[in-house]
Steps between C-alpha positions, in 0.01 A plus 500: 500500500483807286420509132859597413638195695252274332597624157872454585442140604287435190773640278765282674284194461446575138865558426605184683247284322606636155868413559578140428823312450332310227527808275874508524681429176757238506753496219775267401825481696773722372761341271823391659781748467822415328769419751859607449730236365814410695818643362326785318768742621797265414564687179518838676138591450313688218575839364311824489460606136426863584822693502373780713415280793739209454752667734243502785446128498780246557461175314556313828492591868579215732259209434273720292526600136300645216280236349700372192173382342304818571457814291605833650288805419543864572273795459559875496665776289818326393355142493336304211156494667318817598294529812191545283541155344494333854 
């Protein structure tokens, strides 16, 4: 065995001994997500408050609708929010 091969094997042994699963951090489980409520679209869905983009988004499409409890946001030149504030 050459010196180079011996150094490679020594390096592999050193790296494998320094890696340990004990060092892994284990955090808390993520919080549960809020599920949609049945009948959320029964009122026709929410509305888009931005006049410039409201025409692009129908309130309801099939079984899907804009969240009536959610807040719509828009960013850009003619919107309330600017891209710099994002």
